N, C-alpha and C positions, 0 to 999 in steps of 0.2 A: 404457551406461557400463561400461567394463571394470573389473573388480574387481582390487585389488592382490593380489600373491602372498602366501601365508602368511608370517607374521613369524617362525616357528620351523620347524625341520626336521620333516618328517612323522613321524619316529621319535623325536622328542625326548621322552624319558620321564624325569621327575624324581620318580617316586613313591617313590624311596628317599631323597629330600631332604626332611626334615621342616621345614626352615626356609627362609624366603624373605627376602632383604634388602629393606629398605624405607627410602626417603628420608623421614625423619620431618619434616624442615623443608619439603620439597616437598609432602608430603601436608597438612601444617598450613596452608600458604599456597595450596593449590589451590582451583580454582573449586568442586570437589566439597565440600570442607569448608566453604566460605563460603556457597554458594548452595543446596546440597541440604538437605532436611529430615532430621531425625534418623533416620527410618525408611529413607529413601533411602540415607543414609550407611551404615547398618547393612547393608542389602542389598548395597551396592557392595563393602564389605569382604569379605562372605561369598563373593561371586562371584570376587573376586581370589584368595581362598584356594582355592576350588574349582578355578579354572583352573590353578593351580600343579601339580596332580596329574592334570590331564587329559592325553590324548595326542592331538595334540601339546600340550606344556605351554604355558601362557599363552593357551589358547583355550577357547571354550565352544560348545556346539551351539546353533544358531539355532532353538530350539524353546521357545516360551513355557511349556509345561508343565514342561520340565526346568529352565529358568531359574528358574521360581517355586519349585521344590523346592530348588534349590541356594541360592537367596537366603533361604531360611527362611520363605517365605510358605505353603508347602504346596500344596494343590490349589485354593486360592482364586484363580482367574485374574483375577477382578474386582479383588481386592486387589492382585495383581501389576501390573495395568494402571495403578493409581494411582501406583506407584513405579518403573515400568519406565524412564521417561525419565531420571530422576536416577540410578538404580542402574546403568544402562548408559552413563553419561557416559564418553567416551573410547574406547569399544569400536568396532572397525572390522570390517566384514564383508569377508572375503577370498575368493579364487577357489575355495577348497575348500568354501565354504558355511558356514564356521565364523566365529565372532567372535573377534577378537584385540585385546588391549590393548597398545599400544606400550611403555609403561613396564614392564609385567610381562614382556613378550616380551624386552626387553633383558636383564633379570636372568636370564631362563630361558636365553638363549643363552650367557651367561657361565657359568652353572652347568653347562650341557651341555658346554661346552669343557673345563671343569675336570674333568668326569667322564671325558672322553676322555684327558686328560693323565694322570690317575691310573691309568687302565687301562693306558696305555702304560708307565708306570713299573713297574707290577706285572708286566707281561709281560717287561720287560727284566730285572727281578730274578729272575723265574722261569727265564729263559734262562741267566742267570749261574749260578744254583744248579745247573742241569742240566749246564752245561759243566764246573763244578768237580767234580760227582759222577761224570761219565762221561768226562772228558778230551776232550770235543768242543770245536769252535770254531764253534758256531752264531752267525751275526752278529746284532747287535741291529738291529731295524728302526727307522727313524726314524718320527716321528709320522705322516707322510703315508703311508708304506708300511703302517704298522700299521692305519690307518683304511681303507686300500684293500682289506684282506683281507675285509672284510664289515661288516655292521652291528655296533654296539657290543655287542649282546646275545650275539654270538658270541665275544666276548673272554672268556677263562676267568676265573671269579671265584675269590677266595681261598677255600680250604677251611678252615673253622675247625679249630683244634686239637681233637683227639678225646681224651677221657678214656678210659682202659682200662675203667673201670666201666660207661660208657655203651654202649661198642661191643664189649664182650668177646664177645657172642654173635652179632655181625654177621659174615657171611662176608667174607673178604678175598681179594684177588687174589694168588695165590701159585703159583709153578711146582710146588710140592709136590703139587698136585692133578692134575698130568699124569703119566701112566705113563712110566717111563723108556724111552728109545729103545733098542730091541733090534736085533739084527742083522737086516738085511733090511727095516727100517722106513724107510730113507732115502727111498725113492720115495713111500711113503705120506705122508710129512710134507709134500711139496710140494703134495699135493692139498688140504691145509687152509691153505696159506699165502695171504697176501693177494696177489692177482694184479695189480691195478692200483688206481689211485685211485678210478675210477668204481665198482668193486665195493665198495670200502670206504665211499664216500659213500652208495651205495644202502643198504648195511647200516645205517649210522648214521641215515639218514632213516627206514628201516623201524622203528627203535627210538625214533623221535620226537626225535632229536638233530639239530639244525641244523648243517650242515657244508658247506663249499665245497671243490672239488678243489684250489684254489690255496693252501689253508692249509698253512703250513710244518710244522705239527705232523703232518700226514698223511705228509709226506715223511720225517720222522724215524721214524715208525712203520714205514714200508716199509724204510728203510735199517737199522733195528734187528733185522730178521728176525722181527718179531712175526707170529703166525699169526692167522687169522680166529677160531680158538678163544680166543686170548688176548683179542682185542677183545670177543668175546661174554661172557667171564667178567668183564671189566672193566665192561661194561654191566650185567650181572646184579648185580654187587657194588654199583654205584652206585645201582640201584633199591632194593636191600636196605637200604642205609644211609639213603636218603631215607625208606623205609617205617619203619625202626626209629626214626628221629628224628621221625616223624609230620610230615614236611615236605612241603608241596605245591609246593615250588620245582622247576621242571623240570630234568631232567638236561641239562647243557650239555657242550660238547666239552672245556672246561677240566677238568671233574670227571673225565671218562674219561681224559684225558691224564695227570692226576695219579696215578690208579691204575695206569696202564700204566708210568709212570715208576718207581713202586715195584717193579713186576714186573721191569723192566730192571735196576734197581739190585740186586735180590736175585739175579738171574742172574749179574750181573757179579762178585759176590763168591763165586759158586759154592755158594751155600747152597740146597739143594733140600729145605727143610724146611717143613712147614705151621706155622701160627701156634702150635698147641699143642706143637710140638717145639722151641721156643726154649729150650734147656736153660740158656743163659747168663743167663736172667732170674730164676732162683730158686736158693736155696741147695741144695735137694735135687737140682735138675738139675745144678748144678756138681759136687756130690759124686758123682753117678752118672757124670758125664763123667770125673771123676778116676779112678773105679774102672775104667772102660773103658780108660784110658790107663796104669793101674798106679800111680797117684799117690794117696797118702793124706795127710790132714792130720796133722802132727806134734803131740804132746801140748801143747807150749808155743807152737805156731805160730798167730798171729792169722789169722782166716778171710780177711781181705782179701789177705794174702800167699799163702795157699793158693789162693785164687781166681785170683790173678795167675799162679801156676805152671800152673794148669789152662788158663787162657787162652793162655799162651805155648806150651804143649805142643800145643794144638789148632790151631795155625797161624793163617792169616789169616781174618778174618770179623768179624761185629758185636761179638764178645767183645773184639776188639782195641780197638775204640772205648771199650768200658766200661773196659778196663784203663788206657787213657790218662786217662780221667776219674778213676780212683782215684789215679793218680799226681798229677794236678793237685790233687785234694782233699787229698792228703797233703803237698803243698808242692813236689813235683817230684823230690826226692832220695829214694832208697831208704834206710831205716834200716839200721844195721849188721846186725841180725838177719836182714834179707831176703837178705843175701849167702849165708848158710848154707843157707837153704831153697831159694834159687834154684840153688845149685850142684848139687843132687841132681836137678833137673829136666832134661829133654832140652834140649840147647842149641839155641836158635832160630837162624835164619839171621843172618849178619853184617849189621849195619845195622838189624835189627828193632827197633822202638820199645820192646819189652819185654825186650831182651837185657840181661843182667846180667853183669859181668866175673866169670870163674870165680875161686874161691879158690886161691891158690898151693898147689902140691903140698907136703904135709907140714906146712902151717901149721895151727895149731889154730883151730877155728872161734871167732869172736868171741862173747862172752857175749850171750845174748838180752836183750831189754829187760826181761823179767820177772826174769832173774837179776840185772841191774844194779840194779833197784829194791830187791831183797831182800838184796843183798850187804852184810854188816855193815861198818862203818867200821873202819879200822885202829886198834889200841889206841894205838900210838905217836902217831898223829895226832889222837886224841880230844881235844876241847877241855878236858876235865877234867885231862888229863895234861900240858897245856902248861906 
């Protein structure tokens, strides 16, 4: 007798799904609930739950010793034989040698499809963010194309937001760790560049990272001019972060791609600084940058306005994003006192988001917010003289 094909895909993995849908009315009116003994019913429910996190999902190994353990009977095979018939009601042996339950398999297939759809949405969102960040036009794959790239475990997972306190000692991927290119180094650089996809895939496989040559992310790495050394640093940083978080989760291609995206973004803005050289993150760093540019904070100048002048004089970079955030927090419009302080700063390029109109020649500077608060009211306009 020919056995039926497995009822779920061989790579169906629902171990990240802690819940399983259940037709409560169907279970209540089923033959299992009506005809099985209490112990058989208990064993059957435990086997359903155990099959949900098996691979493939909704299946069980056809081994009485394992089934007895999963059913809560333990090593007592004689006891398991008493309840085996009722506990395995509805289960079917398939061609792969495993037992499948049709109702559990139906729910497993639905959950597996929803997992694919969510992965596809996540990948499209990641591509959209990458296009916005780098000005590229990478097309969005449809669901069929996305699934054809490989098994679902090759799809990049979301990297949780990292708090600075937790990862402040973890090495990061930054071009600041590379020595600057000097005259005569042009030919040497090509020796460390990525030659082709096969070389890159072999390197990833050697590091324990699953990848296929047709993956669109590899093509983006090649077209971005990333070198083999860049990929090596990204892999090392990924392992360091997993070790720091004490995580046993394997490194996947999506994690490495995220780190390389950060590398490309940093190069795009022309910032060749290591993590500890982000002067725009601290007040002391901003003050030191102002000293290098010949800018000092005026006695009655609020620090946010001084920070804005330093950001403007420093040109384009991450500090510009911070400056925009300050404008947003302040309500969008610059206060009158900012016009005076901004007029003594180097004039940014036309159209720059932080550009402030210069004060007309010969016009007296407007009073600062501090002076306005402490200016006494006119005697003639005082309420007691009315």
